[in-house]
C-alpha positions as CSV (number, residue, x, y, z in Angstrom):
1,X,89.4,112.5,127.9
2,X,87.9,115.0,125.5
3,X,90.5,117.6,126.5
4,X,93.4,115.3,125.4
5,X,91.7,114.2,122.2
6,X,90.8,117.8,121.4
7,X,94.4,118.9,122.0
8,X,95.6,116.2,119.5
9,X,93.3,117.5,116.8
10,X,93.5,121.2,117.5
11,X,96.7,121.9,115.4
12,X,95.0,120.3,112.4
13,X,91.7,122.0,113.0
14,X,93.5,125.4,113.4
15,X,95.4,124.9,110.2
16,X,92.2,123.9,108.3
17,X,90.3,126.9,109.7
18,X,93.2,129.1,108.6
19,X,92.9,127.7,105.1
20,X,89.3,128.6,105.1
21,X,90.1,132.2,106.0
22,X,92.6,132.3,103.1
23,X,95.7,132.7,105.3
24,X,97.8,129.8,106.4
25,X,101.4,129.3,107.4
26,X,103.3,127.7,104.6
27,X,106.9,126.5,104.0
28,X,108.0,125.9,100.4
29,X,104.3,126.1,99.3
30,X,103.1,123.4,101.8
31,X,100.6,124.3,104.5
32,X,102.2,123.8,108.0
33,X,101.2,123.8,111.6
34,X,102.9,123.4,115.0
35,X,101.9,120.3,116.9
36,X,103.0,121.9,120.2
37,X,104.4,125.3,121.0
38,X,108.0,124.0,121.2
39,X,107.8,122.0,118.0
40,X,109.0,123.0,114.6
41,X,106.5,123.5,111.9
42,X,105.1,120.3,110.4
43,X,103.4,119.8,107.1
44,X,99.7,119.5,107.6
45,X,99.3,116.7,105.1
46,X,101.9,114.6,107.1
47,X,100.0,115.3,110.3
48,X,96.7,114.3,108.7
49,X,98.2,111.1,107.4
50,X,99.2,110.1,110.9
51,X,95.9,110.9,112.4
52,X,94.0,109.2,109.6
53,X,95.9,106.0,110.2
54,X,95.3,106.3,114.0
55,X,91.5,106.8,113.5
56,X,91.4,104.0,111.0
57,X,93.2,101.7,113.4
58,X,90.9,102.6,116.4
59,X,87.6,103.0,114.5
60,X,87.9,100.8,111.4
61,X,84.3,101.4,110.5
62,X,84.8,105.1,110.2
63,X,85.1,106.6,106.7
64,X,88.4,108.5,106.6
65,X,88.3,109.0,102.8
66,X,87.7,112.8,103.0
67,X,90.9,113.2,105.0
68,X,92.8,111.0,102.5
69,X,91.6,113.1,99.6
70,X,92.5,116.4,101.2
71,X,96.0,115.0,102.2
72,X,96.7,114.0,98.6
73,X,95.6,117.4,97.2
74,X,97.7,119.2,99.8
75,X,100.8,117.1,99.2
76,X,100.4,117.6,95.4
77,X,99.9,121.3,95.6
78,X,96.4,121.1,94.2
79,X,93.9,123.8,95.2
80,X,91.3,122.5,97.7
81,X,87.6,123.4,98.0
82,X,85.9,124.8,101.1
83,X,83.6,121.8,101.2
84,X,86.6,119.4,101.3
85,X,87.9,121.3,104.3
86,X,84.5,121.2,106.0
87,X,84.3,117.4,105.4
88,X,87.6,116.9,107.2
89,X,86.6,119.2,110.1
90,X,83.4,117.2,110.4
91,X,85.4,113.9,110.3
92,X,87.6,115.2,113.1
93,X,84.5,116.0,115.2
94,X,83.1,112.5,114.7
95,X,86.5,111.0,115.4
96,X,86.9,113.0,118.6
97,X,83.5,111.8,119.8
98,X,84.5,108.2,119.1
99,X,88.0,108.4,120.6
100,X,86.9,109.7,124.0
101,X,85.0,106.5,124.5
102,X,88.1,104.3,124.0
103,X,90.3,103.5,127.0
104,X,93.3,105.7,127.2
105,X,95.8,102.9,127.2
106,X,94.3,101.6,124.0
107,X,94.7,105.0,122.3
108,X,98.2,105.4,123.6
109,X,99.2,102.0,122.3
110,X,97.7,102.9,118.9
111,X,99.6,106.2,118.9
112,X,102.8,104.4,119.7
113,X,102.2,101.9,116.9
114,X,101.6,104.7,114.4
115,X,104.8,106.5,115.5
116,X,106.8,103.3,115.1
117,X,105.3,102.8,111.6
118,X,106.2,106.3,110.6
119,X,109.8,105.8,111.8
120,X,110.1,102.6,109.8
121,X,108.7,104.4,106.8
122,X,111.2,107.2,107.2
123,X,114.1,104.7,107.5
124,X,113.0,103.0,104.3
125,X,112.9,106.3,102.5
126,X,116.4,107.2,103.7
127,X,117.7,103.8,102.5
128,X,116.1,104.4,99.1
129,X,117.6,107.9,98.8
130,X,121.1,106.6,99.6
């Protein structure tokens, strides 16, 4: 439903809107958001990566390059332009309109797949660090 998809994208949208205003929550220089009220803060570039992969999985014909460019700038501490934020907000609106047309079980499966992929990636990073 639109409500569920909107709830998924709202933390990213809110953080991006905050960036446009010039005030954003940050930890160690990285823009952060809370995915849910009980969650700890999460870097926005990490959130965007997960959602970009999800959108690319479910809507492979959708151009997610604006989100990838913004993610890279945020992760490298590079200043971003307002038009880049607007491009990602527009992408999120288009993705929302597409995702509400996909069956919920398909979306849930894709979300779970992405969560598993993220966990595997974390474990590999931990192994490399050890």
